[in-house]
All heavy atoms as TSV, in Angstrom:
chain	resi	resn	atom	element	x	y	z
A	1	ARG	N	N	4.919	-9.471	-8.185
A	1	ARG	CA	C	5.929	-8.959	-9.188
A	1	ARG	C	C	6.815	-7.884	-8.596
A	1	ARG	O	O	7.977	-7.813	-8.964
A	1	ARG	CB	C	5.276	-8.425	-10.418
A	1	ARG	CG	C	4.545	-9.507	-11.282
A	1	ARG	CD	C	4.062	-8.957	-12.521
A	1	ARG	NE	N	3.293	-9.902	-13.137
A	1	ARG	CZ	C	2.380	-9.659	-14.170
A	1	ARG	NH1	N	2.077	-8.500	-14.450
A	1	ARG	NH2	N	1.754	-10.728	-14.694
A	2	LEU	N	N	6.318	-7.109	-7.603
A	2	LEU	CA	C	7.138	-6.064	-7.018
A	2	LEU	C	C	8.041	-6.657	-5.887
A	2	LEU	O	O	8.891	-5.991	-5.350
A	2	LEU	CB	C	6.181	-5.025	-6.408
A	2	LEU	CG	C	5.340	-4.214	-7.454
A	2	LEU	CD1	C	4.478	-3.216	-6.653
A	2	LEU	CD2	C	6.348	-3.505	-8.346
A	3	ARG	N	N	7.830	-7.933	-5.488
A	3	ARG	CA	C	8.621	-8.633	-4.524
A	3	ARG	C	C	8.621	-7.971	-3.210
A	3	ARG	O	O	9.605	-7.787	-2.553
A	3	ARG	CB	C	10.009	-8.866	-5.016
A	3	ARG	CG	C	10.147	-9.677	-6.296
A	3	ARG	CD	C	11.415	-9.743	-6.841
A	3	ARG	NE	N	11.595	-10.387	-8.152
A	3	ARG	CZ	C	11.894	-11.643	-8.394
A	3	ARG	NH1	N	12.561	-12.377	-7.490
A	3	ARG	NH2	N	12.007	-12.030	-9.583
A	4	LEU	N	N	7.428	-7.457	-2.807
A	4	LEU	CA	C	7.228	-6.883	-1.482
A	4	LEU	C	C	6.657	-7.903	-0.537
A	4	LEU	O	O	5.858	-8.773	-0.830
A	4	LEU	CB	C	6.196	-5.677	-1.646
A	4	LEU	CG	C	6.696	-4.557	-2.444
A	4	LEU	CD1	C	5.517	-3.580	-2.624
A	4	LEU	CD2	C	7.970	-3.892	-2.072
A	5	GLU	N	N	7.061	-7.879	0.726
A	5	GLU	CA	C	6.579	-8.637	1.790
A	5	GLU	C	C	5.127	-8.149	2.099
A	5	GLU	O	O	4.935	-6.997	2.044
A	5	GLU	CB	C	7.538	-8.490	3.087
A	5	GLU	CG	C	7.034	-9.345	4.149
A	5	GLU	CD	C	7.835	-9.019	5.371
A	5	GLU	OE1	O	8.787	-8.090	5.445
A	5	GLU	OE2	O	7.787	-9.826	6.389
A	6	PHE	N	N	4.386	-9.257	2.344
A	6	PHE	CA	C	2.890	-8.796	2.667
A	6	PHE	C	C	2.364	-9.906	3.720
A	6	PHE	O	O	2.948	-10.926	3.803
A	6	PHE	CB	C	2.027	-8.824	1.380
A	6	PHE	CG	C	1.842	-10.168	0.744
A	6	PHE	CD1	C	0.856	-10.937	0.962
A	6	PHE	CD2	C	2.907	-10.569	-0.183
A	6	PHE	CE1	C	0.711	-12.131	0.415
A	6	PHE	CE2	C	2.704	-11.675	-0.889
A	6	PHE	CZ	C	1.671	-12.566	-0.576
A	7	VAL	N	N	1.325	-9.596	4.389
A	7	VAL	CA	C	0.735	-10.387	5.231
A	7	VAL	C	C	-0.591	-11.061	4.513
A	7	VAL	O	O	-1.493	-10.346	4.258
A	7	VAL	CB	C	0.290	-9.830	6.570
A	7	VAL	CG1	C	-0.433	-10.700	7.502
A	7	VAL	CG2	C	1.516	-9.206	7.254
A	8	PRO	N	N	-0.505	-12.388	4.196
A	8	PRO	CA	C	-1.871	-12.978	3.673
A	8	PRO	C	C	-2.972	-12.712	4.558
A	8	PRO	O	O	-2.966	-12.529	5.781
A	8	PRO	CB	C	-1.543	-14.377	3.729
A	8	PRO	CG	C	0.013	-14.558	3.753
A	8	PRO	CD	C	0.410	-13.340	4.522
A	9	SER	N	N	-4.166	-12.596	3.944
A	9	SER	CA	C	-5.276	-12.130	4.598
A	9	SER	C	C	-6.616	-12.695	4.181
A	9	SER	O	O	-6.690	-13.045	2.898
A	9	SER	CB	C	-5.526	-10.572	4.588
A	9	SER	OG	O	-6.696	-10.204	5.178
A	10	CYS	N	N	-7.544	-13.032	4.973
A	10	CYS	CA	C	-8.833	-13.471	4.624
A	10	CYS	C	C	-9.843	-12.276	4.672
A	10	CYS	O	O	-11.047	-12.456	4.435
A	10	CYS	CB	C	-9.372	-14.585	5.555
A	10	CYS	SG	S	-8.351	-16.168	5.269
A	11	ALA	N	N	-9.381	-11.172	5.059
A	11	ALA	CA	C	-10.247	-9.878	5.101
A	11	ALA	C	C	-10.191	-9.219	3.733
A	11	ALA	O	O	-9.676	-9.625	2.807
A	11	ALA	CB	C	-9.640	-8.991	6.248
A	12	ASN	N	N	-10.732	-7.993	3.792
A	12	ASN	CA	C	-10.806	-7.164	2.536
A	12	ASN	C	C	-9.564	-6.362	2.373
A	12	ASN	O	O	-9.715	-5.312	1.723
A	12	ASN	CB	C	-12.108	-6.391	2.429
A	12	ASN	CG	C	-12.199	-5.391	3.392
A	12	ASN	OD1	O	-11.647	-5.409	4.559
A	12	ASN	ND2	N	-13.009	-4.271	3.153
A	13	PHE	N	N	-8.525	-6.538	3.120
A	13	PHE	CA	C	-7.259	-5.743	2.960
A	13	PHE	C	C	-6.107	-6.628	3.254
A	13	PHE	O	O	-6.217	-7.851	3.778
A	13	PHE	CB	C	-7.351	-4.607	4.013
A	13	PHE	CG	C	-7.320	-5.020	5.527
A	13	PHE	CD1	C	-6.173	-5.294	6.201
A	13	PHE	CD2	C	-8.489	-5.255	6.182
A	13	PHE	CE1	C	-6.009	-5.767	7.480
A	13	PHE	CE2	C	-8.497	-5.623	7.519
A	13	PHE	CZ	C	-7.372	-5.964	8.115
A	14	ILE	N	N	-5.001	-6.043	2.881
A	14	ILE	CA	C	-3.710	-6.755	3.142
A	14	ILE	C	C	-2.698	-5.661	3.667
A	14	ILE	O	O	-2.916	-4.514	3.457
A	14	ILE	CB	C	-3.147	-7.402	1.815
A	14	ILE	CG1	C	-2.860	-6.502	0.723
A	14	ILE	CG2	C	-4.012	-8.582	1.387
A	14	ILE	CD1	C	-2.042	-6.915	-0.408
A	15	LEU	N	N	-1.631	-6.260	4.360
A	15	LEU	CA	C	-0.572	-5.374	4.899
A	15	LEU	C	C	0.494	-5.573	3.939
A	15	LEU	O	O	0.813	-6.704	3.620
A	15	LEU	CB	C	-0.275	-5.660	6.312
A	15	LEU	CG	C	-1.363	-5.447	7.268
A	15	LEU	CD1	C	-0.885	-5.899	8.702
A	15	LEU	CD2	C	-1.834	-3.961	7.339
A	16	VAL	N	N	1.154	-4.418	3.462
A	16	VAL	CA	C	2.280	-4.622	2.580
A	16	VAL	C	C	3.510	-3.690	3.140
A	16	VAL	O	O	3.296	-2.625	3.608
A	16	VAL	CB	C	1.982	-4.106	1.147
A	16	VAL	CG1	C	3.131	-4.171	0.277
A	16	VAL	CG2	C	0.762	-4.715	0.599
A	17	ASN	N	N	4.739	-4.420	3.163
A	17	ASN	CA	C	5.912	-3.656	3.693
A	17	ASN	C	C	6.447	-3.018	2.491
A	17	ASN	O	O	6.930	-3.542	1.467
A	17	ASN	CB	C	6.764	-4.787	4.161
A	17	ASN	CG	C	8.076	-4.101	4.843
A	17	ASN	OD1	O	8.334	-2.910	4.626
A	17	ASN	ND2	N	8.844	-4.867	5.649
A	18	VAL	N	N	6.345	-1.581	2.533
A	18	VAL	CA	C	6.826	-0.777	1.423
A	18	VAL	C	C	8.108	-0.021	1.812
A	18	VAL	O	O	8.562	0.822	0.970
A	18	VAL	CB	C	5.691	0.184	1.027
A	18	VAL	CG1	C	4.489	-0.541	0.367
A	18	VAL	CG2	C	5.264	1.174	2.208
A	19	GLY	N	N	8.600	-0.253	2.881
A	19	GLY	CA	C	9.925	0.438	3.400
A	19	GLY	C	C	9.606	1.528	4.161
A	19	GLY	O	O	10.077	1.652	5.382
A	20	ASP	N	N	9.013	2.688	3.736
A	20	ASP	CA	C	8.623	3.825	4.453
A	20	ASP	C	C	7.171	4.153	4.327
A	20	ASP	O	O	6.776	4.689	3.386
A	20	ASP	CB	C	9.473	5.040	3.973
A	20	ASP	CG	C	9.239	6.323	4.780
A	20	ASP	OD1	O	8.274	6.473	5.533
A	20	ASP	OD2	O	10.050	7.268	4.663
A	21	GLY	N	N	6.433	3.584	5.159
A	21	GLY	CA	C	4.944	3.576	5.096
A	21	GLY	C	C	4.396	5.020	4.974
A	21	GLY	O	O	3.599	5.278	4.267
A	22	ASP	N	N	5.019	5.872	5.799
A	22	ASP	CA	C	4.421	7.197	5.710
A	22	ASP	C	C	4.652	8.011	4.435
A	22	ASP	O	O	3.761	8.672	3.943
A	22	ASP	CB	C	5.008	8.070	6.917
A	22	ASP	CG	C	4.688	7.626	8.294
A	22	ASP	OD1	O	3.608	6.947	8.369
A	22	ASP	OD2	O	5.521	7.717	9.243
A	23	ALA	N	N	5.845	7.792	3.908
A	23	ALA	CA	C	6.212	8.355	2.590
A	23	ALA	C	C	5.341	7.818	1.491
A	23	ALA	O	O	4.891	8.569	0.655
A	23	ALA	CB	C	7.642	8.178	2.379
A	24	ILE	N	N	5.157	6.570	1.494
A	24	ILE	CA	C	4.359	5.867	0.401
A	24	ILE	C	C	2.946	6.402	0.535
A	24	ILE	O	O	2.235	6.671	-0.348
A	24	ILE	CB	C	4.512	4.382	0.552
A	24	ILE	CG1	C	5.867	3.991	0.089
A	24	ILE	CG2	C	3.470	3.756	-0.423
A	24	ILE	CD1	C	6.354	4.268	-1.335
A	25	PHE	N	N	2.456	6.501	1.820
A	25	PHE	CA	C	1.076	7.026	2.069
A	25	PHE	C	C	0.918	8.313	1.449
A	25	PHE	O	O	-0.077	8.578	0.781
A	25	PHE	CB	C	0.789	6.977	3.609
A	25	PHE	CG	C	-0.363	7.826	4.059
A	25	PHE	CD1	C	-1.685	7.398	3.704
A	25	PHE	CD2	C	-0.145	9.007	4.713
A	25	PHE	CE1	C	-2.728	8.122	4.083
A	25	PHE	CE2	C	-1.108	9.867	5.084
A	25	PHE	CZ	C	-2.488	9.424	4.753
A	26	ARG	N	N	1.834	9.212	1.793
A	26	ARG	CA	C	1.716	10.682	1.195
A	26	ARG	C	C	1.859	10.585	-0.197
A	26	ARG	O	O	0.961	11.418	-0.901
A	26	ARG	CB	C	2.820	11.469	1.964
A	26	ARG	CG	C	2.564	11.752	3.358
A	26	ARG	CD	C	3.483	12.909	3.877
A	26	ARG	NE	N	4.972	12.496	3.713
A	26	ARG	CZ	C	5.536	11.840	4.752
A	26	ARG	NH1	N	4.985	11.326	5.742
A	26	ARG	NH2	N	6.799	11.392	4.514
A	27	GLY	N	N	2.731	9.804	-0.740
A	27	GLY	CA	C	2.855	9.897	-2.224
A	27	GLY	C	C	1.646	9.412	-3.004
A	27	GLY	O	O	1.205	9.882	-3.973
A	28	LEU	N	N	1.131	8.275	-2.466
A	28	LEU	CA	C	-0.092	7.677	-2.995
A	28	LEU	C	C	-1.250	8.564	-2.798
A	28	LEU	O	O	-2.107	8.845	-3.752
A	28	LEU	CB	C	-0.379	6.327	-2.426
A	28	LEU	CG	C	0.559	5.199	-2.917
A	28	LEU	CD1	C	0.145	4.070	-2.122
A	28	LEU	CD2	C	0.587	5.030	-4.210
A	29	GLN	N	N	-1.402	9.265	-1.748
A	29	GLN	CA	C	-2.452	10.199	-1.453
A	29	GLN	C	C	-2.396	11.365	-2.477
A	29	GLN	O	O	-3.520	11.811	-2.973
A	29	GLN	CB	C	-2.406	10.826	-0.022
A	29	GLN	CG	C	-3.570	11.463	0.400
A	29	GLN	CD	C	-3.543	11.833	1.953
A	29	GLN	OE1	O	-2.557	12.131	2.419
A	29	GLN	NE2	N	-4.637	11.745	2.539
A	30	GLN	N	N	-1.263	11.765	-2.843
A	30	GLN	CA	C	-1.202	12.867	-3.812
A	30	GLN	C	C	-1.620	12.351	-5.218
A	30	GLN	O	O	-2.071	13.187	-6.076
A	30	GLN	CB	C	0.247	13.429	-3.895
A	30	GLN	CG	C	0.711	14.228	-2.723
A	30	GLN	CD	C	2.212	14.605	-2.804
A	30	GLN	OE1	O	2.940	14.190	-3.496
A	30	GLN	NE2	N	2.545	15.517	-1.813
A	31	ARG	N	N	-1.649	11.087	-5.380
A	31	ARG	CA	C	-2.069	10.517	-6.709
A	31	ARG	C	C	-3.447	10.181	-6.700
A	31	ARG	O	O	-3.999	9.422	-7.543
A	31	ARG	CB	C	-1.147	9.369	-6.995
A	31	ARG	CG	C	0.338	9.581	-7.266
A	31	ARG	CD	C	1.133	8.428	-7.422
A	31	ARG	NE	N	2.574	8.647	-7.470
A	31	ARG	CZ	C	3.205	8.952	-8.669
A	31	ARG	NH1	N	2.535	8.907	-9.802
A	31	ARG	NH2	N	4.450	9.218	-8.635
A	32	GLY	N	N	-4.245	10.399	-5.541
A	32	GLY	CA	C	-5.518	10.067	-5.391
A	32	GLY	C	C	-5.879	8.505	-5.018
A	32	GLY	O	O	-6.956	8.090	-5.094
A	33	VAL	N	N	-4.719	7.886	-4.458
A	33	VAL	CA	C	-4.842	6.587	-3.999
A	33	VAL	C	C	-4.766	6.431	-2.527
A	33	VAL	O	O	-3.640	7.006	-2.043
A	33	VAL	CB	C	-3.821	5.661	-4.700
A	33	VAL	CG1	C	-3.866	4.277	-4.187
A	33	VAL	CG2	C	-3.943	5.651	-6.284
A	34	ILE	N	N	-5.864	6.047	-1.864
A	34	ILE	CA	C	-5.708	6.080	-0.388
A	34	ILE	C	C	-5.436	4.671	0.207
A	34	ILE	O	O	-6.051	3.699	-0.088
A	34	ILE	CB	C	-7.094	6.572	0.130
A	34	ILE	CG1	C	-7.531	7.879	-0.464
A	34	ILE	CG2	C	-7.038	6.677	1.720
A	34	ILE	CD1	C	-6.548	9.127	-0.243
A	35	VAL	N	N	-4.365	4.686	1.013
A	35	VAL	CA	C	-3.952	3.530	1.834
A	35	VAL	C	C	-3.825	4.050	3.334
A	35	VAL	O	O	-4.060	5.249	3.554
A	35	VAL	CB	C	-2.648	2.831	1.314
A	35	VAL	CG1	C	-2.821	2.405	-0.139
A	35	VAL	CG2	C	-1.465	3.806	1.470
A	36	ARG	N	N	-3.616	3.127	4.216
A	36	ARG	CA	C	-3.436	3.621	5.574
A	36	ARG	C	C	-2.093	3.182	6.143
A	36	ARG	O	O	-1.627	2.074	5.955
A	36	ARG	CB	C	-4.509	2.841	6.525
A	36	ARG	CG	C	-5.809	3.257	6.136
A	36	ARG	CD	C	-6.166	4.644	6.516
A	36	ARG	NE	N	-7.530	5.071	6.094
A	36	ARG	CZ	C	-7.773	5.966	5.369
A	36	ARG	NH1	N	-6.860	6.738	4.836
A	36	ARG	NH2	N	-9.102	6.156	4.994
A	37	PRO	N	N	-1.365	4.288	6.634
A	37	PRO	CA	C	-0.055	3.841	7.145
A	37	PRO	C	C	-0.189	3.197	8.543
A	37	PRO	O	O	-1.129	3.371	9.215
A	37	PRO	CB	C	0.623	5.338	7.385
A	37	PRO	CG	C	-0.541	6.193	7.561
A	37	PRO	CD	C	-1.597	5.620	6.680
A	38	MET	N	N	0.712	2.347	8.759
A	38	MET	CA	C	0.645	1.466	10.074
A	38	MET	C	C	1.649	1.935	11.040
A	38	MET	O	O	1.818	1.113	12.078
A	38	MET	CB	C	0.927	0.066	9.454
A	38	MET	CG	C	-0.174	-0.537	8.704
A	38	MET	SD	S	-1.843	-0.840	9.586
A	38	MET	CE	C	-2.760	0.577	9.189
A	39	ARG	N	N	2.228	3.070	11.065
A	39	ARG	CA	C	2.990	3.515	12.065
A	39	ARG	C	C	2.366	3.460	13.515
A	39	ARG	O	O	3.011	2.989	14.513
A	39	ARG	CB	C	3.530	4.982	11.871
A	39	ARG	CG	C	4.394	5.558	12.963
A	39	ARG	CD	C	5.029	6.898	12.763
A	39	ARG	NE	N	5.884	6.861	11.519
A	39	ARG	CZ	C	7.007	6.404	11.499
A	39	ARG	NH1	N	7.633	5.828	12.612
A	39	ARG	NH2	N	7.752	6.415	10.354
A	40	ALA	N	N	1.172	3.755	13.605
A	40	ALA	CA	C	0.441	3.777	14.880
A	40	ALA	C	C	0.357	2.330	15.519
A	40	ALA	O	O	0.125	2.126	16.665
A	40	ALA	CB	C	-0.969	4.289	14.716
A	41	TYR	N	N	0.536	1.313	14.640
A	41	TYR	CA	C	0.511	-0.068	15.146
A	41	TYR	C	C	1.975	-0.603	15.299
A	41	TYR	O	O	2.260	-1.875	15.183
A	41	TYR	CB	C	-0.221	-0.804	14.073
A	41	TYR	CG	C	-1.778	-0.499	14.142
A	41	TYR	CD1	C	-2.153	0.417	13.248
A	41	TYR	CD2	C	-2.584	-1.059	15.210
A	41	TYR	CE1	C	-3.510	0.831	13.219
A	41	TYR	CE2	C	-3.988	-0.670	15.070
A	41	TYR	CZ	C	-4.344	0.273	14.209
A	41	TYR	OH	O	-5.742	0.729	14.137
A	42	GLN	N	N	2.887	0.350	15.390
A	42	GLN	CA	C	4.296	-0.085	15.521
A	42	GLN	C	C	4.844	-0.803	14.275
A	42	GLN	O	O	5.706	-1.648	14.365
A	42	GLN	CB	C	4.569	-0.913	16.742
A	42	GLN	CG	C	3.947	-0.409	18.002
A	42	GLN	CD	C	4.280	1.062	18.264
A	42	GLN	OE1	O	5.450	1.452	18.214
A	42	GLN	NE2	N	3.244	1.822	18.647
A	43	MET	N	N	4.359	-0.401	13.093
A	43	MET	CA	C	4.771	-1.051	11.724
A	43	MET	C	C	5.027	0.090	10.822
A	43	MET	O	O	4.345	0.283	9.851
A	43	MET	CB	C	3.589	-1.949	11.272
A	43	MET	CG	C	3.357	-3.080	12.196
A	43	MET	SD	S	1.918	-4.019	11.611
A	43	MET	CE	C	2.711	-5.016	10.401
A	44	PRO	N	N	6.163	0.961	11.054
A	44	PRO	CA	C	6.355	2.079	10.208
A	44	PRO	C	C	6.725	1.829	8.703
A	44	PRO	O	O	6.448	2.673	7.887
A	44	PRO	CB	C	7.498	2.767	10.979
A	44	PRO	CG	C	8.232	1.655	11.682
A	44	PRO	CD	C	7.102	0.642	12.056
A	45	GLY	N	N	6.941	0.640	8.450
A	45	GLY	CA	C	7.308	0.351	7.120
A	45	GLY	C	C	6.151	-0.235	6.249
A	45	GLY	O	O	6.297	-0.469	5.109
A	46	TRP	N	N	4.948	-0.276	6.857
A	46	TRP	CA	C	3.850	-1.060	6.204
A	46	TRP	C	C	2.701	-0.030	6.014
A	46	TRP	O	O	2.602	1.022	6.654
A	46	TRP	CB	C	3.473	-2.191	7.174
A	46	TRP	CG	C	4.370	-3.147	7.500
A	46	TRP	CD1	C	5.510	-2.995	8.291
A	46	TRP	CD2	C	4.374	-4.475	6.925
A	46	TRP	NE1	N	6.254	-4.345	8.294
A	46	TRP	CE2	C	5.559	-5.181	7.457
A	46	TRP	CE3	C	3.554	-5.254	6.198
A	46	TRP	CZ2	C	5.792	-6.425	7.145
A	46	TRP	CZ3	C	3.741	-6.525	5.875
A	46	TRP	CH2	C	4.824	-7.013	6.285
A	47	VAL	N	N	1.899	-0.441	4.998
A	47	VAL	CA	C	0.704	0.194	4.681
A	47	VAL	C	C	-0.432	-0.820	4.629
A	47	VAL	O	O	-0.128	-1.994	4.349
A	47	VAL	CB	C	0.614	1.082	3.413
A	47	VAL	CG1	C	1.664	2.191	3.519
A	47	VAL	CG2	C	0.980	0.182	2.208
A	48	ARG	N	N	-1.648	-0.477	4.950
A	48	ARG	CA	C	-2.808	-1.340	4.756
A	48	ARG	C	C	-3.507	-0.971	3.485
A	48	ARG	O	O	-3.875	0.208	3.281
A	48	ARG	CB	C	-3.700	-1.158	5.939
A	48	ARG	CG	C	-4.893	-2.196	5.956
A	48	ARG	CD	C	-5.911	-1.937	7.082
A	48	ARG	NE	N	-6.844	-0.984	6.564
A	48	ARG	CZ	C	-7.895	-0.603	7.203
A	48	ARG	NH1	N	-8.124	-0.999	8.499
A	48	ARG	NH2	N	-8.815	0.272	6.717
A	49	VAL	N	N	-3.730	-1.941	2.620
A	49	VAL	CA	C	-4.391	-1.690	1.370
A	49	VAL	C	C	-5.726	-2.545	1.220
A	49	VAL	O	O	-5.784	-3.569	1.507
A	49	VAL	CB	C	-3.413	-2.291	0.245
A	49	VAL	CG1	C	-4.088	-1.948	-1.142
A	49	VAL	CG2	C	-2.086	-1.495	0.364
A	50	THR	N	N	-6.754	-1.758	1.027
A	50	THR	CA	C	-8.077	-2.359	0.926
A	50	THR	C	C	-8.125	-2.849	-0.437
A	50	THR	O	O	-7.951	-2.208	-1.395
A	50	THR	CB	C	-9.177	-1.348	1.225
A	50	THR	OG1	O	-9.072	-1.018	2.599
A	50	THR	CG2	C	-10.551	-1.973	1.101
A	51	VAL	N	N	-8.651	-4.064	-0.654
A	51	VAL	CA	C	-8.714	-4.806	-1.910
A	51	VAL	C	C	-10.008	-4.060	-2.625
A	51	VAL	O	O	-11.035	-3.930	-1.999
A	51	VAL	CB	C	-8.937	-6.295	-1.899
A	51	VAL	CG1	C	-9.121	-6.880	-3.224
A	51	VAL	CG2	C	-7.709	-6.835	-1.143
A	52	GLY	N	N	-9.749	-3.727	-3.930
A	52	GLY	CA	C	-10.914	-2.992	-4.609
A	52	GLY	C	C	-11.391	-3.879	-5.888
A	52	GLY	O	O	-10.924	-5.053	-5.940
A	53	VAL	N	N	-12.017	-3.230	-6.716
A	53	VAL	CA	C	-12.325	-3.976	-8.022
A	53	VAL	C	C	-11.058	-4.091	-8.915
A	53	VAL	O	O	-10.159	-3.234	-8.558
A	53	VAL	CB	C	-13.513	-3.297	-8.674
A	53	VAL	CG1	C	-14.856	-3.252	-7.931
A	53	VAL	CG2	C	-13.175	-1.986	-9.066
A	54	PRO	N	N	-10.943	-4.817	-9.896
A	54	PRO	CA	C	-9.712	-4.968	-10.703
A	54	PRO	C	C	-9.227	-3.608	-11.102
A	54	PRO	O	O	-7.987	-3.404	-11.032
A	54	PRO	CB	C	-10.190	-5.879	-11.831
A	54	PRO	CG	C	-11.247	-6.790	-11.202
A	54	PRO	CD	C	-12.013	-5.844	-10.307
A	55	ALA	N	N	-9.932	-2.693	-11.629
A	55	ALA	CA	C	-9.495	-1.447	-12.225
A	55	ALA	C	C	-8.776	-0.604	-11.005
A	55	ALA	O	O	-7.770	-0.008	-11.319
A	55	ALA	CB	C	-10.536	-0.629	-12.848
A	56	GLU	N	N	-9.480	-0.631	-9.881
A	56	GLU	CA	C	-8.852	0.050	-8.727
A	56	GLU	C	C	-7.449	-0.608	-8.316
A	56	GLU	O	O	-6.602	0.085	-7.929
A	56	GLU	CB	C	-9.824	0.011	-7.513
A	56	GLU	CG	C	-11.136	0.875	-7.770
A	56	GLU	CD	C	-12.225	0.612	-6.799
A	56	GLU	OE1	O	-12.251	-0.457	-6.207
A	56	GLU	OE2	O	-12.985	1.594	-6.503
A	57	ASN	N	N	-7.555	-1.879	-8.313
A	57	ASN	CA	C	-6.278	-2.577	-7.955
A	57	ASN	C	C	-5.090	-2.275	-8.951
A	57	ASN	O	O	-4.049	-2.125	-8.498
A	57	ASN	CB	C	-6.587	-4.082	-7.891
A	57	ASN	CG	C	-7.488	-4.503	-6.782
A	57	ASN	OD1	O	-7.590	-3.712	-5.760
A	57	ASN	ND2	N	-8.173	-5.611	-6.908
A	58	ARG	N	N	-5.427	-2.184	-10.159
A	58	ARG	CA	C	-4.472	-1.909	-11.228
A	58	ARG	C	C	-3.995	-0.551	-10.937
A	58	ARG	O	O	-2.811	-0.301	-11.084
A	58	ARG	CB	C	-4.938	-2.145	-12.642
A	58	ARG	CG	C	-5.062	-3.556	-13.167
A	58	ARG	CD	C	-5.427	-3.679	-14.541
A	58	ARG	NE	N	-6.743	-3.108	-14.817
A	58	ARG	CZ	C	-7.940	-3.773	-14.752
A	58	ARG	NH1	N	-7.958	-5.056	-14.354
A	58	ARG	NH2	N	-9.100	-3.128	-15.109
A	59	ARG	N	N	-4.918	0.375	-10.710
A	59	ARG	CA	C	-4.350	1.804	-10.517
A	59	ARG	C	C	-3.544	1.943	-9.191
A	59	ARG	O	O	-2.590	2.654	-9.246
A	59	ARG	CB	C	-5.635	2.636	-10.179
A	59	ARG	CG	C	-5.347	4.070	-9.981
A	59	ARG	CD	C	-6.621	5.005	-9.904
A	59	ARG	NE	N	-6.158	6.399	-9.638
A	59	ARG	CZ	C	-6.948	7.155	-8.883
A	59	ARG	NH1	N	-8.262	6.787	-8.591
A	59	ARG	NH2	N	-6.478	8.401	-8.656
A	60	PHE	N	N	-3.912	1.169	-8.142
A	60	PHE	CA	C	-2.948	1.080	-6.939
A	60	PHE	C	C	-1.665	0.639	-7.248
A	60	PHE	O	O	-0.582	1.152	-6.867
A	60	PHE	CB	C	-3.640	0.372	-5.834
A	60	PHE	CG	C	-2.733	-0.153	-4.923
A	60	PHE	CD1	C	-2.116	0.755	-3.946
A	60	PHE	CD2	C	-2.308	-1.448	-4.839
A	60	PHE	CE1	C	-1.211	0.355	-3.017
A	60	PHE	CE2	C	-1.354	-1.883	-3.872
A	60	PHE	CZ	C	-0.792	-0.894	-2.911
A	61	VAL	N	N	-1.529	-0.581	-7.975
A	61	VAL	CA	C	-0.291	-1.134	-8.326
A	61	VAL	C	C	0.587	-0.232	-9.139
A	61	VAL	O	O	1.744	-0.037	-8.893
A	61	VAL	CB	C	-0.454	-2.556	-8.951
A	61	VAL	CG1	C	0.899	-3.041	-9.471
A	61	VAL	CG2	C	-1.109	-3.594	-8.019
A	62	ALA	N	N	0.016	0.421	-10.121
A	62	ALA	CA	C	0.685	1.383	-11.006
A	62	ALA	C	C	1.192	2.477	-10.296
A	62	ALA	O	O	2.437	2.971	-10.359
A	62	ALA	CB	C	-0.167	1.873	-12.235
A	63	ALA	N	N	0.426	3.092	-9.383
A	63	ALA	CA	C	0.781	4.274	-8.529
A	63	ALA	C	C	1.931	3.789	-7.496
A	63	ALA	O	O	2.930	4.556	-7.291
A	63	ALA	CB	C	-0.408	4.872	-7.782
A	64	LEU	N	N	1.735	2.691	-6.848
A	64	LEU	CA	C	2.726	2.102	-5.999
A	64	LEU	C	C	4.121	1.908	-6.775
A	64	LEU	O	O	5.189	2.266	-6.148
A	64	LEU	CB	C	2.307	0.830	-5.263
A	64	LEU	CG	C	3.290	0.205	-4.345
A	64	LEU	CD1	C	3.615	1.165	-3.205
A	64	LEU	CD2	C	2.656	-1.158	-3.832
A	65	ARG	N	N	4.089	1.323	-7.853
A	65	ARG	CA	C	5.250	1.144	-8.619
A	65	ARG	C	C	5.987	2.382	-8.897
A	65	ARG	O	O	7.128	2.536	-8.701
A	65	ARG	CB	C	4.854	0.314	-9.910
A	65	ARG	CG	C	6.141	-0.034	-10.796
A	65	ARG	CD	C	5.736	-0.722	-12.014
A	65	ARG	NE	N	5.584	-2.150	-11.558
A	65	ARG	CZ	C	4.685	-2.873	-11.893
A	65	ARG	NH1	N	3.757	-2.471	-12.587
A	65	ARG	NH2	N	4.575	-4.204	-11.386
A	66	GLU	N	N	5.333	3.410	-9.281
A	66	GLU	CA	C	5.926	4.741	-9.467
A	66	GLU	C	C	6.487	5.302	-8.161
A	66	GLU	O	O	7.631	5.881	-8.165
A	66	GLU	CB	C	4.855	5.737	-9.998
A	66	GLU	CG	C	4.495	5.319	-11.531
A	66	GLU	CD	C	3.383	6.284	-12.046
A	66	GLU	OE1	O	3.201	7.382	-11.513
A	66	GLU	OE2	O	2.824	5.925	-13.085
A	67	GLU	N	N	5.792	5.195	-7.102
A	67	GLU	CA	C	6.201	5.750	-5.849
A	67	GLU	C	C	7.499	5.044	-5.341
A	67	GLU	O	O	8.471	5.529	-4.707
A	67	GLU	CB	C	5.196	5.579	-4.775
A	67	GLU	CG	C	4.111	6.585	-4.853
A	67	GLU	CD	C	4.709	8.077	-4.746
A	67	GLU	OE1	O	5.516	8.385	-3.983
A	67	GLU	OE2	O	4.102	8.854	-5.590
A	68	LEU	N	N	7.569	3.752	-5.631
A	68	LEU	CA	C	8.837	2.897	-5.135
A	68	LEU	C	C	10.003	3.181	-6.118
A	68	LEU	O	O	11.073	2.886	-5.613
A	68	LEU	CB	C	8.437	1.357	-5.193
A	68	LEU	CG	C	7.408	1.061	-4.094
A	68	LEU	CD1	C	7.015	-0.429	-4.313
A	68	LEU	CD2	C	8.062	1.236	-2.721
A	69	SER	N	N	9.764	3.611	-7.255
A	69	SER	CA	C	10.980	3.910	-8.113
A	69	SER	C	C	11.741	5.163	-7.959
A	69	SER	O	O	11.238	5.952	-7.134
A	69	SER	CB	C	10.570	3.782	-9.654
A	69	SER	OG	O	9.630	4.761	-10.002
């Protein structure tokens, strides 16, 4: 629904292009949601998101939506 580019995965995480991975990482961290910025992997616009239980995933999406707005 957020129309973000992502890398499909068979692992327990996905990569999501959020535009400014470092800024989104910091903003989500302040909200208590931890993702990993991918700048060290030459992907500064991306974050790595570990898939959680449904409630955790909803919390992540809500926080991400707020950070992107």
